[in-house]
Every structure is written in structure tokens, then in C-alpha cells.
C-alpha positions in Angstrom: 0.0 -0.3 0.2 3.1 1.9 0.1 1.8 5.1 -2.3 -1.9 5.2 -1.4 -2.0 7.8 1.4 -0.1 10.5 -1.1 -2.1 9.9 -3.5 -5.3 10.3 -1.4 -3.7 13.7 0.0 -2.6 14.6 -3.9 0.9 14.7 -3.5 2.4 14.1 -6.7 5.2 11.9 -7.5 6.2 10.7 -10.9 7.0 7.4 -11.6 10.7 8.0 -11.4 10.3 9.4 -8.1 8.0 6.8 -6.8 11.0 4.2 -5.8 8.8 1.1 -3.9 5.2 2.9 -4.2 2.4 2.9 -6.3 1.0 5.8 -6.9 -2.3 6.5 -8.6 -2.3 9.1 -11.2 -5.4 11.3 -12.4 -4.1 11.5 -16.4 -6.7 14.1 -17.0 -5.0 16.8 -14.7 -2.9 18.5 -16.9 -3.4 21.7 -16.7 -2.2 22.0 -13.1 1.3 21.5 -14.4 1.7 21.0 -18.4 4.9 19.9 -18.3 3.3 16.4 -17.0 2.1 16.0 -20.4 3.6 15.8 -24.0 2.2 16.6 -27.2 2.8 13.5 -29.5 2.8 13.7 -33.3 0.3 11.7 -35.6 1.8 11.8 -39.0 -1.1 9.4 -40.3 -3.4 11.4 -37.8 -7.2 12.6 -39.3 -8.7 14.0 -36.5 -5.6 15.5 -34.8 -2.1 15.7 -36.1 -0.9 15.9 -32.2 -2.5 15.1 -29.1 -1.4 16.1 -25.7 -0.7 12.9 -23.3 0.6 12.9 -19.9 4.0 11.3 -19.1 3.1 8.6 -17.3 1.6 6.7 -20.1 4.2 7.9 -23.0 7.4 8.8 -21.0 9.0 11.8 -21.1 10.7 13.7 -24.3 13.4 11.3 -25.7 16.4 14.3 -25.8 16.1 15.2 -22.2 17.5 12.1 -19.8 16.4 13.6 -17.0 12.5 14.1 -18.3 12.9 10.4 -18.9 14.4 9.2 -15.5 11.0 10.7 -14.4 9.0 9.3 -16.7 10.3 5.9 -17.9 7.2 5.3 -19.8 4.6 2.5 -19.0 2.9 -0.6 -19.6 -0.2 0.0 -20.3 -3.0 -2.5 -19.2 -6.3 -1.8 -20.5 -9.0 -3.2 -18.3 -12.6 -2.6 -20.0 -15.7 -4.0 -19.1 -17.8 -4.8 -22.5 -20.8 -2.5 -22.8 -23.5 -1.9 -25.8 -21.8 1.6 -27.0 -24.3 4.5 -27.2 -22.3 6.4 -30.3 -20.8 3.4 -31.4 -21.0 -0.7 -31.4 -19.3 -2.0 -28.7 -17.3 -0.2 -26.1 -14.3 -2.2 -25.2 -10.6 -2.0 -26.0 -10.1 0.2 -28.4 -12.9 2.8 -26.8 -11.5 2.3 -23.3 -7.9 3.8 -24.7 -9.0 5.7 -27.3 -11.3 7.7 -25.6 -9.8 7.3 -22.3 -6.5 8.4 -22.7 -7.7 11.7 -24.4 -7.1 14.4 -20.8 -9.9 17.0 -20.1 -8.3 19.2 -18.2 -5.8 20.0 -21.1 -6.4 23.8 -22.2 -5.3 25.3 -25.7 -2.1 27.4 -23.2 -0.5 26.5 -20.6 -1.8 28.9 -18.2 -2.6 27.4 -15.5 -6.0 29.1 -14.8 -6.8 28.5 -18.9 -10.1 26.6 -19.3 -10.0 26.7 -23.1 -9.9 23.1 -23.3 -8.9 21.2 -26.0 -11.2 17.9 -25.8 -13.3 18.5 -22.8 -16.1 21.2 -21.7 -17.8 23.1 -21.0 -15.5 25.8 -20.4 -15.1 25.6 -16.4 -12.9 24.8 -13.5 -13.6 21.1 -14.1 -14.9 19.6 -17.9 -17.4 17.1 -17.7 -17.2 15.2 -20.9 -15.2 14.8 -24.4 -17.5 16.3 -26.4 -14.5 18.0 -28.5 -13.7 15.2 -29.6 -15.6 13.5 -32.7 -18.0 11.8 -31.9 -19.6 11.2 -35.6 -18.6 12.1 -38.8 -20.6 15.5 -39.0 -19.7 18.1 -36.5 -21.9 20.9 -35.2 -20.0 23.9 -34.4 -21.2 25.3 -30.6 -21.8 28.6 -29.4 -19.3 28.7 -26.0 -21.7 30.8 -24.0 -24.9 29.1 -25.0 -23.8 25.4 -25.8 -25.7 25.4 -28.6 -24.9 25.0 -32.0 -24.0 27.9 -34.3 -25.7 28.8 -37.9 -24.4 30.7 -41.1 -26.2 34.3 -42.5 -28.6 31.8 -44.3 -29.8 29.9 -40.7 -28.2 26.5 -41.9 -26.1 25.0 -39.3 -22.2 25.0 -39.5 -21.0 21.4 -40.1 -17.6 20.2 -40.7 -16.8 16.6 -42.1 -14.2 14.4 -39.6 -12.8 11.6 -39.5 -15.6 10.6 -37.1 -15.6 8.1 -33.7 -12.8 6.1 -36.2 -10.7 8.8 -36.3 -10.9 9.9 -32.9 -10.1 6.4 -31.0 -7.0 5.7 -33.5 -5.3 8.9 -33.5 -5.1 8.7 -29.9 -3.9 4.7 -29.8 -1.7 5.3 -32.7 0.2 8.4 -30.9 0.8 5.8 -28.2 1.8 2.9 -29.9 4.7 5.6 -31.8 5.9 5.7 -28.2 7.1 1.7 -28.1 4.7 1.8 -25.3 3.3 -2.1 -24.6 0.1 -2.7 -24.3 -1.8 -5.6 -22.6 -6.2 -5.5 -23.5 -7.3 -7.3 -20.7 -11.8 -7.8 -21.4 -14.0 -8.3 -19.0 -16.6 -10.0 -20.6 -18.4 -12.1 -17.3 -21.0 -9.7 -17.1 -21.7 -7.5 -20.7 -23.8 -4.5 -20.2 -26.3 -4.6 -22.6 -29.4 -1.6 -24.2 -27.8 0.9 -22.0 -24.8 1.9 -19.3 -25.9 5.2 -18.3 -28.8 4.4 -16.5 -28.9 2.0 -14.1 -32.8 0.9 -13.9 -32.4 0.3 -17.6 -29.2 -1.7 -17.9 -28.8 -5.5 -18.5 -26.0 -7.1 -17.4 -25.6 -10.3 -19.2 -23.7 -13.4 -17.4 -21.5 -14.8 -20.2 -19.0 -15.1 -17.7 -15.5 -14.8 -20.1 -12.4 -13.1 -19.4 -10.4 -12.2 -22.8 -6.5 -10.8 -22.9 -4.5 -10.1 -25.9 -1.5 -7.7 -26.8 -4.2 -6.8 -29.8 -7.0 -4.4 -29.3 -8.5 -4.9 -32.6 -8.3 -8.5 -32.7 -9.8 -8.5 -29.1 -12.5 -6.2 -30.1 -13.3 -8.0 -33.4 -13.7 -11.3 -32.0 -15.7 -9.7 -28.3 -18.0 -7.9 -31.2 -18.7 -11.3 -33.5 -19.5 -13.2 -30.0 -22.1 -10.7 -29.5 -23.4 -10.9 -32.9 -23.9 -14.3 -33.8 -26.5 -16.0 -32.3 -26.8 -19.0 -35.2 -24.8 -21.9 -35.4 -22.4 -22.1 -38.0 -23.7 -24.6 -40.0 -26.9 -22.7 -40.4 -25.2 -19.2 -40.7 -23.0 -20.9 -43.6 -25.6 -21.6 -45.1 -27.4 -19.1 -45.1 -24.7 -16.3 -46.3 -24.7 -18.8 -49.8 -28.8 -18.8 -49.9 -28.8 -14.8 -49.5 -25.1 -13.8 -51.0 -24.9 -12.3 -46.8 -21.9 -10.8 -46.8 -20.8 -12.4 -43.7 -21.5 -15.8 -41.7 -21.7 -13.9 -38.2 -25.1 -13.4 -38.0 -27.7 -13.5 -35.1 -31.5 -13.4 -34.9 -33.8 -10.5 -34.9 -37.0 -9.6 -35.0 -38.6 -7.5 -37.7 -42.3 -6.0 -38.0 -44.8 -7.4 -40.4 -48.6 -6.2 -40.9 -50.9 -9.1 -40.1 -54.5 -8.9 -40.3 -54.2 -4.9 -39.5 -51.8 -5.2 -36.8 -47.7 -4.7 -37.0 -46.3 -8.3 -35.3 -43.1 -9.3 -35.2 -41.4 -12.3 -36.7 -38.0 -13.3 -36.7 -35.1 -12.9 -39.5 -31.3 -12.4 -39.6 -28.7 -9.6 -39.4 -25.0 -8.9 -39.3 -24.6 -5.3 -38.0 -20.8 -6.0 -38.4 -21.2 -5.3 -41.7 -22.2 -1.6 -41.3 -19.4 -0.9 -38.9 -15.7 0.0 -40.2 -13.4 0.7 -36.9 -11.7 -2.4 -36.9 -10.9 -2.8 -40.5 -10.2 1.5 -40.4 -7.9 0.3 -37.4 -6.0 -2.5 -39.0 -5.5 -0.4 -42.2 -3.6 2.2 -39.7 -0.9 -0.7 -38.4 -2.7 -0.6 -35.1 -4.0 -4.3 -35.0 -5.3 -7.1 -37.1 -8.5 -8.3 -37.0 -7.6 -12.0 -37.5 -7.1 -13.7 -34.6 -7.2 -17.2 -32.6 -8.8 -18.0 -29.1 -6.5 -20.2 -26.0 -7.8 -20.4 -23.1 -9.5 -22.6 -21.0 -13.6 -22.9 -19.3 -13.1 -23.8 -15.5 -16.9 -24.5 -15.1 -16.1 -27.7 -16.8 -12.4 -27.8 -17.6 -12.7 -27.9 -21.2 -10.5 -26.2 -23.6 -11.4 -23.5 -25.4 -10.5 -22.8 -29.1 -11.7 -20.9 -32.4 -12.5 -22.2 -35.7 -12.9 -20.0 -38.5 -13.3 -17.6 -36.0 -16.1 -18.9 -34.1 -15.2 -19.4 -30.1 -15.8 -23.3 -29.5 -14.5 -25.7 -26.8 -13.2 -28.6 -27.1 -14.0 -32.0 -25.1 -12.8 -35.7 -25.5 -11.8 -34.8 -29.0 -15.6 -33.3 -29.7 -15.8 -30.0 -31.0 -18.9 -27.4 -30.0 -20.1 -24.0 -30.8 -20.2 -21.6 -28.0 -23.0 -19.1 -29.1 -24.9 -16.3 -26.8 -28.1 -16.3 -26.6 -29.0 -13.0 -26.0 -30.0 -10.4 -28.5 -27.6 -7.3 -28.2 -28.4 -3.6 -28.8 -28.0 -0.3 -27.3 -31.3 1.8 -26.9 -29.4 4.7 -27.7 -27.9 3.2 -31.2 -31.0 1.1 -32.4 -31.6 2.3 -36.0 -27.9 1.5 -36.0 -27.6 -2.0 -34.1 -31.5 -3.1 -34.8 -31.7 -1.6 -38.1 -34.0 -4.0 -40.2 -36.5 -3.8 -36.9 -36.6 -0.2 -36.6 -36.9 -0.1 -40.9 -39.5 -2.7 -40.9 -41.9 -1.2 -38.2 -41.2 2.3 -40.1 -42.4 0.7 -43.4 -45.5 -1.2 -41.7 -46.5 2.0 -40.0 -46.1 3.9 -43.3 -48.4 1.0 -45.2 -51.1 1.2 -42.3 -51.6 5.2 -41.5 -50.1 6.5 -44.8 -46.7 7.8 -42.5 -43.3 8.7 -43.4 -41.5 7.4 -41.3 -39.0 5.0 -43.5 -38.6 7.8 -46.1 -37.6 10.4 -42.8 -35.0 7.8 -41.6 -33.0 8.0 -44.4 -33.1 11.1 -45.9 -31.7 12.1 -42.4 -29.1 9.3 -41.9 -28.4 7.6 -45.7 -25.5 10.1 -46.5 -24.9 7.9 -49.7 -28.3 6.6 -50.5 -27.8 3.3 -50.5 -30.5 2.2 -48.5 -28.1 0.8 -45.6 -27.5 3.4 -42.7 -24.6 2.1 -41.8 -22.1 3.4 -38.4 -20.6 6.1 -40.2 -24.1 7.6 -41.2 -24.9 9.4 -38.0 -27.2 12.3 -38.9 -25.9 16.0 -39.4 -23.3 16.0 -36.1 -26.1 16.0 -33.6 -23.9 13.6 -31.4 -21.4 16.3 -30.5 -24.4 19.0 -30.0 -26.3 16.0 -27.6 -22.7 15.8 -25.6 -22.3 19.4 -25.0 -25.8 19.7 -23.6 -25.9 16.8 -21.2 -22.0 18.3 -20.1 -23.8 21.6 -19.3 -26.1 20.4 -17.2 -23.2 18.6 -15.3 -22.0 21.7 -14.7 -25.3 22.9 -13.0 -25.5 19.2 -11.3 -22.0 20.0 -10.1 -22.0 23.3 -8.5 -25.5 25.4 -8.1 -27.6 24.5 -5.1 -30.0 22.1 -5.7 -28.1 22.0 -8.8 -29.2 17.5 -9.4 -32.8 18.6 -9.4 -32.3 21.8 -12.1 -29.6 19.2 -14.2 -32.8 16.6 -13.8 -35.1 18.6 -15.2 -33.0 20.1 -18.1 -31.5 17.2 -18.8 -34.9 15.7 -19.5 -36.4 18.2 -21.5 -33.4 20.0 -23.7 -34.0 17.0 -25.7 -37.8 17.3 -26.2 -37.2 21.2 -26.1 -34.8 21.2 -29.7 -36.3 18.4 -31.5 -39.2 20.8 -32.3 -38.7 24.3 -33.9 -41.9 25.4 -32.7 -40.7 24.4 -29.1 -37.7 27.0 -28.4 -37.2 30.4 -29.1 -34.0 30.1 -31.3 -36.3 27.7 -33.4 -33.3 24.6 -33.1 -34.6 21.7 -34.4 -30.9 19.9 -34.0 -32.0 16.9 -32.3 -35.1 15.9 -34.5 -33.8 12.9 -35.6 -32.5 11.6 -32.3 -35.9 11.9 -30.8 -37.2 10.0 -34.0 -34.8 7.0 -33.0 -35.9 7.2 -29.4 -39.5 7.1 -30.2 -38.9 4.2 -32.5 -37.4 2.5 -29.4 -40.0 3.4 -27.9 -42.2 1.2 -30.1 -40.2 -1.6 -29.7 -40.0 -1.5 -26.1 -43.7 -1.6 -26.2 -43.7 -4.8 -28.4 -42.1 -6.3 -25.7 -44.4 -5.7 -22.9 -45.1 -8.7 -21.1 -48.9 -7.8 -21.4 -51.4 -6.8 -24.5 -52.4 -3.5 -24.2 -54.6 -1.4 -26.4 -53.9 0.9 -28.8 -54.5 4.4 -27.6 -55.4 6.2 -31.0 -56.7 3.0 -33.0 -58.7 1.0 -30.7 -58.4 -2.2 -33.2 -54.6 -2.3 -32.5 -52.7 -4.1 -29.2 -49.3 -3.7 -28.6 -47.6 -6.3 -25.9 -46.4 -9.9 -26.9 -44.4 -9.1 -30.0 -47.7 -6.5 -31.2 -46.6 -3.0 -32.0 -47.9 -0.2 -31.3 -49.0 2.6 -33.9 -46.4 4.8 -33.8 -48.6 7.9 -33.0 -48.6 5.7 -29.1 -45.5 5.2 -28.9 -44.4 9.0 -29.6 -47.0 10.7 -27.1 -46.1 7.5 -24.6 -42.2 8.5 -25.3 -43.1 12.3 -25.0 -45.2 12.1 -21.5 -42.2 9.7 -19.9 -40.1 12.0 -21.0 -41.5 14.9 -19.9 -43.4 12.9 -16.8 -42.1 9.9 -16.1 -45.1 8.1 -16.7 -48.3 8.6 -18.7 -51.1 8.2 -15.6 -51.0 10.6 -12.4 -50.1 7.6 -10.5 -47.0 6.9 -12.3 -45.9 10.1 -12.2 -42.1 9.9 -11.2 -40.3 12.3 -8.4 -37.2 11.7 -10.5 -38.8 12.9 -14.5 -38.7 17.1 -15.0 -42.0 17.4 -13.4 -40.9 16.0 -10.4 -37.6 17.6 -10.2 -39.5 20.9 -10.4 -42.0 19.8 -7.5 -39.3 18.7 -5.4 -37.1 21.5 -5.4 -40.7 24.0 -4.9 -41.3 21.8 -2.0 -37.5 21.6 -0.8 -37.3 25.3 -1.3 -40.5 27.3 -0.9 -42.6 24.6 1.3 -40.5 23.8 4.1 -39.8 20.0 2.6 -43.5 19.0 3.9 -44.1 16.6 1.3 -40.6 15.2 0.2 -39.2 14.4 3.8 -41.6 11.7 3.3 -42.6 8.8 1.0 -45.0 8.8 -1.9 -44.7 12.6 -2.2 -46.7 13.4 -5.5 -49.5 11.1 -5.0 -49.9 12.9 -0.9 -49.8 16.5 -3.1 -52.8 15.2 -5.5 -54.2 13.8 -2.7 -54.2 16.7 -1.5 -55.0 19.4 -3.9 -58.2 17.2 -4.4 -58.9 17.9 -1.0 -59.0 21.6 -1.7 -55.1 22.3 -0.7 -53.7 25.8 -2.5 -50.9 24.4 -5.6 -47.7 25.1 -4.7 -46.3 27.9 -6.2 -45.0 27.3 -9.4 -46.0 27.2 -13.1 -44.9 24.7 -15.9 -45.5 25.5 -19.2 -45.9 22.6 -22.0 -46.7 22.3 -25.5 -50.4 21.8 -26.0 -51.8 18.2 -25.7 -49.2 17.7 -23.1 -51.2 19.1 -19.7 -53.6 16.1 -19.3 -53.7 12.5 -18.3 -56.9 11.3 -18.8 -58.8 14.1 -19.7 -57.5 15.7 -16.7 -55.3 18.5 -16.2 -52.0 18.3 -14.7 -51.8 20.4 -11.5 -49.5 23.0 -12.0 -49.0 22.8 -16.0 -49.9 25.2 -18.8 -50.5 24.7 -22.2 -49.2 27.1 -24.4 -47.7 27.9 -27.9 -45.4 30.4 -27.1 -41.8 29.0 -27.6 -40.3 31.0 -25.1 -42.5 30.1 -22.4 -42.8 25.8 -23.6 -40.8 24.2 -21.4 -40.0 26.8 -18.9 -41.0 26.8 -15.0 -42.0 29.8 -13.4 -41.7 30.4 -9.3 -39.2 32.4 -7.2 -36.8 31.8 -10.3 -37.1 30.9 -14.1 -35.8 27.6 -14.8 
């Protein structure tokens, strides 16, 4: 434990000074002393020609013997936990390095008080997200004061083309490798996190039970991705590949939507998201690693050997070869259009046929940049990824630095997505999150189709949803919007952790001596007291027309309006 006390107290010793000590280094903190960082040139850089990295990672200046003595470099042990990614395919060895090594607290100048960060935002003392590094091929120019996308004199968003998330990840890994740093990758696949990792209530840890290690981060990630997106036995997948001229044999079962007797019903088909994804091939072309691999290991549960055959995971026992397959449908809710593309597009087409909507064409117009009918992982819309991260980053600062900031941040974070998806819902006429919200509403339809019980569609009563039946998009859109604002669609299900619930709790704490929030069922108790005639709490929540009622009854403290300056604002002793 030598070095623990110093690390906890913030005492900094370089690796060369930490004799017989194991120190903890925050590689994000460079601005406190920029001599701890070194600028690394990337000859084949795509998003960056140079990147500043902590010398604990890359070592000191090779022409300075004293610097090399203080910072001899490292053996970098990269230990990712396998998850499905919100902006990418998976988050594993490549992403853990390719995003995690960018130092957040590293500014344009070496002035210790400079907060004009190179890679992170906001421009406050402690940046919270690496929103300035490209997360998609197209990124919007952001106004540093409003944190919103900027437009040109014609009202068009100012958009720059980049090498996307692939360039972001490959650039920094190339920078580290160019310094001769050995990287050991150990991937925790014991419980792969499915659906979404950032929301504990929705995250689904899948007990796969594996740990994989490799000196090659590209090979490791290629295998892990193939494992996740391959649910069909080899003989079956090879047969399908030949019969339908599929580009790959790594195939998984997916639900697709079809019309049956005026209902939209799920049936099974297959998909191959790896064919729409380019990071591993890009990394291989840049010399970071290889997409080829073999497996050598042991299954400790039955003492059988693990190996690979044509890239497939197999177990060997008594001269028998058995393929090891996952049974899980892996996807991320935030990237569902890319990870479950046939599912979402088939539902869009079905809804269009039944209700004469235009969802399918809208999706292709918003994402399919090369007009080939396939939305690959490099086709991510007009750059809303970085804009969205910027918005979230701003709310993180509010949460960290303002009194009761966690309540205000929850309120803003919930509503900003909706607010900037519709140009009629904000005074600046923004709609840069329009396509993001559309994909999330389509995910809502997918979730509703998986309900364990049948429910009648809210707008078309001859339809049902749940148990494999899909709702109308109008119902999915309504449930998503109401749940985003209130956390539910009935007064009994309004959540204290929603936008509405956050306002209620703040007003009760600040203006009502915590009368309700000091006990359980605070909102229900408040609604019951209102029925008894008590005076409402002094806040007014302005929402768009059509969002102020549940079961035809007005929601307390809400006012419907068409005024874009008021929509999604709240008045009490201050204005949110």
C-alpha cells in the first residue's frame, strides 16, 4: 500500500520519484502542471495531427535524459468492461483507450488558469465530457456561451466533416503506440452490459462469464463483437450466407415487423451489424492491430479447452468440437437504428403502410448519406452527437456547482432533448435533435412491443401492443414524450425523478419546508391534498398544447401554450 496515503492527499510523485511506491495518477489533470504532458505528433492523423498525453503514459522527452528518468514510460494495462455503446457498436478495448486517454483538463495554452479545453467541456474549472473530440463524421460548431449549435447567415447549421469516432479512437492509440508503449488488453466479459449502461434501471448485465486478454486491441474487439452478434450455429449461418448472398457468416436473430390483419407483429429474421461497421478495418489499415485472431483458453466450469474455428468460439472435449454461442439479442437503445436496423426500418415501413406516415423516408433522408438504402455506423445524421453531449455536459456543471443543482440538471436534461427536437418548442427555432428524438420514439415502440401483457393502442383501438405486437407510432410517440416530461402517462406513475418531479421536489424543499419530500409517495400525497382543496405549490410549468392532461384531467401546476419562449420553462421564485 506504499503510495496510497500520498495519492489520497494529492501529493504528486513522478514514476521515477516513486521508489517502492504504487501511485495513483489522474491522467485527466494536466493543466495544473503542463510539464506533466507531452505533445505527440501523429504522421497519419485523421482528426488530429498531434495530441497532448500524460507523460505517465507515453514517457518523457527522449532528448531529455532527466525527463526520461522521471517518466520512463509504462506497460499500459487496459481493463475495459464490455458494454454496448450509445454512439458506436461496442465499448471495449479500443474505445477504452481511444476515448479514455484524451486528458479532460488540458487547455489550449499552458496557463494554469486557462479553461479553454482542447478535448473537453464545459469551459469551467472541471470539464465533464470529451464533447470536443469527434463522435461522428459530421459535427456541429458550438457556441461557447449558449452551448447550442451555430448557424450561418442563411440559417443553416455550421457543420464540419471529420474522420468520425473511428478517427478519434485510432489517432490517440497510434500516438501511444508510436512511443513504443506495450499495451496489454484484458476485457471483462463476465457480465456484458446490454441495452444501456448509463441508466442503472435499464442496464441489463448479461452473465456470459468470460475474461479475454490480448496484446492486440483490434483482434480482441473483433472477436468480442463477433461473439455478441452471432447467435446462429456455424452450419446454419454458412447456409444462409450462401443462399442469400450475405456478406458475412456472423449473423444473429432479430425481430422484424410485419403487417398481419391490420396489426404490426414481430417475426424472426437475421441481421449482421458488423458489416455496417468500419472501426476494426480502419484500425487494421492504420497498423494498430489485426482483425485476424485465434483463441486459446480454458472453461473453468467444466475444464474444457477453448479455441476458435474460422473465428467462431468453440470448446474442445474428448475430441468433440462444440460451438459456444450467446443467446442474447445485443443492442443499445441509443444506437438502435444502427444496431437493430432491420427491426426499426421494418416497423417504420409497416406504420407507413397502415397510417400513411412517412417514417421510412424520413429516416433515410436524415441518415442515409450515400443513398444506398443502408444506414451504416458512419452515417449518424447532421452532427447531433457532439451537440447532444455538449447539452448534457452543461447540465453536469449545473449539477456539480449549483445548490440543488442535481434537481435542476435532471429537469433540463430531460426536457432539452424534446425542446431542441421541434423548432416550434424553442425561441431560437432549433431542431438539431429532431432525428435523435425520432429514433428514441422508435425505440419506445420496440420496447412496447416487448411488453409482457397486451394493451390496447391509445389512438387506434383495433390495435394492441405487447407480446410481439407493435403499437402505432402515434402511441409510441405520445408515451415517449409524456414519459420524458412526467416519467409516466398517468398521475399514479408520474415520477419524482422526471422533469416534472424535479420541479415539484425543488419547490417543496425551497418554498414549502420539504413538507412532501420528507416522506414517501410525495407526489401522490400532493395530488391527494389538491383534491381536498389545499392551495397548489407556487410553480407553473409550461408545456406544449396536448401535454397538459392525463385521462382528460389537467395535470396540476401545468399550463399549455404555443409560445416558444415559454414552452418547457417553469416559473416560481426563479425561472428555469
